[in-house]
C-alpha positions in Angstrom: -11.2 19.7 -0.8 -13.7 20.5 -3.1 -16.8 18.9 -4.3 -16.7 17.1 -7.9 -20.1 16.5 -9.5 -18.4 14.4 -12.2 -16.7 12.0 -9.9 -18.0 8.2 -9.9 -16.2 7.4 -6.4 -13.0 7.2 -5.1 -10.0 5.1 -4.5 -7.3 5.4 -1.8 -8.3 9.2 -1.9 -7.9 9.5 -5.6 -10.9 10.3 -7.8 -12.4 7.9 -10.7 -14.6 9.5 -13.4 -16.6 6.6 -14.5 -17.7 2.5 -13.0 -15.5 0.8 -15.8 -12.6 3.1 -14.2 -13.4 2.4 -10.6 -13.3 -1.1 -11.4 -10.0 -1.1 -13.4 -8.0 1.2 -10.2 -10.0 -1.0 -7.6 -8.8 -4.4 -9.0 -5.3 -3.8 -10.6 -5.7 -4.0 -14.3 -8.0 -3.2 -17.1 -10.5 -4.8 -19.6 -10.2 -9.3 -19.2 -9.9 -10.0 -22.5 -10.4 -13.9 -23.0 -13.2 -16.1 -21.0 -11.0 -18.9 -19.5 -9.2 -15.5 -17.8 -13.0 -14.1 -17.0 -14.0 -17.7 -15.2 -11.2 -17.5 -13.6 -11.4 -14.2 -12.0 -15.1 -14.6 -11.7 -13.9 -17.6 -9.6 -11.8 -16.4 -7.4 -13.5 -13.7 -5.8 -16.4 -15.6 -5.5 -13.9 -18.0 -3.8 -14.7 -21.1 -6.1 -18.5 -19.9 -6.4 -19.0 -19.9 -2.4 -22.7 -18.9 -1.8 -24.8 -19.7 1.3 -22.6 -21.4 3.5 -22.1 -24.2 -0.4 -19.6 -24.1 -3.0 -21.9 -24.4 -6.0 -20.5 -24.8 -9.9 -20.5 -21.9 -12.4 -23.6 -23.6 -13.9 -25.6 -23.5 -10.5 -24.4 -20.4 -9.2 -26.8 -17.1 -8.9 -24.9 -14.2 -10.8 -27.0 -11.9 -9.3 -27.6 -8.3 -10.7 -27.3 -6.4 -7.2 -24.7 -3.8 -7.3 -22.9 -5.2 -4.2 -22.5 -9.1 -4.5 -19.3 -11.0 -6.4 -19.0 -11.4 -9.3 -21.1 -8.5 -10.7 -19.5 -5.5 -8.4 -15.7 -6.1 -9.9 -16.7 -6.8 -13.7 -17.9 -4.1 -15.5 -21.2 -4.4 -17.1 -20.0 -6.0 -20.5 -17.9 -8.3 -18.3 -20.9 -9.3 -16.4 -23.0 -9.9 -19.5 -20.6 -12.2 -20.9 -20.2 -14.0 -18.1 -23.9 -14.7 -18.0 -23.6 -15.6 -21.6 -21.1 -18.8 -20.6 -23.0 -19.4 -17.6 -25.8 -20.4 -20.1 -23.8 -22.2 -22.8 -22.6 -24.0 -19.3 -26.6 -25.3 -18.4 -28.1 -25.7 -21.4 -25.1 -28.4 -22.0 -25.5 -29.8 -18.8 -29.2 -30.3 -19.3 -28.4 -31.4 -22.6 -25.8 -34.4 -21.4 -28.2 -35.2 -19.6 -31.1 -35.3 -21.7 -28.4 -37.7 -23.1 -29.3 -39.9 -20.3 -32.4 -40.9 -21.4 -34.6 -40.8 -17.7 -37.4 -43.1 -17.7 -39.9 -42.5 -14.7 -39.6 -45.8 -13.0 -42.3 -45.6 -9.5 -44.1 -42.5 -7.4 -44.2 -43.0 -3.8 -46.9 -41.0 -2.4 -45.7 -40.9 1.4 -47.1 -40.4 4.5 -46.4 -36.6 5.6 -47.8 -35.7 1.9 -45.4 -35.9 -0.2 -44.9 -37.3 -3.6 -40.8 -38.8 -4.7 -40.2 -39.9 -8.5 -37.7 -42.8 -8.7 -36.0 -42.3 -12.2 -33.7 -45.2 -14.1 -31.3 -43.8 -17.3 -30.4 -46.3 -20.0 -27.3 -47.5 -17.9 -29.2 -48.3 -14.7 -28.7 -45.4 -12.2 -31.2 -44.3 -10.6 -32.1 -40.3 -9.3 -35.3 -39.5 -6.7 -37.1 -36.1 -7.3 -39.3 -35.0 -4.3 -42.1 -33.2 -6.7 -44.4 -32.4 -3.3 -42.7 -31.2 -0.2 -44.2 -32.6 3.2 -46.9 -30.5 4.7 -50.5 -30.9 6.6 -53.5 -31.4 5.5 -55.6 -28.5 4.9 -58.1 -28.9 7.4 
């Protein structure tokens, strides 16, 4: 086999000459045209947004730019950038929904292990706790 410097990669012995062509050949179809198909495909290749032993939501899943991590490995650059835009919109929608709950600080607890926890209550009476300082020892 003669060396061809223009070949991007091989799929089942067939040369491909660009990243997009390589991705289309590997996944077996061309461009993803709409956002619903893009989200469905990305969810499929990430095993329902599975990362580090946990299933995440689309808004909390880390979309890595590393070449071998999914879903970026199976998407073109244009599709991956669109997925990042959709994730940013989902994060903003979640933040707006959380801000609409009107959380108010109810109590701050200083624990013996030097951790600090805040108790928040929303307008409907639901509570959440946030650990603002994790457990740690004294500096001395």
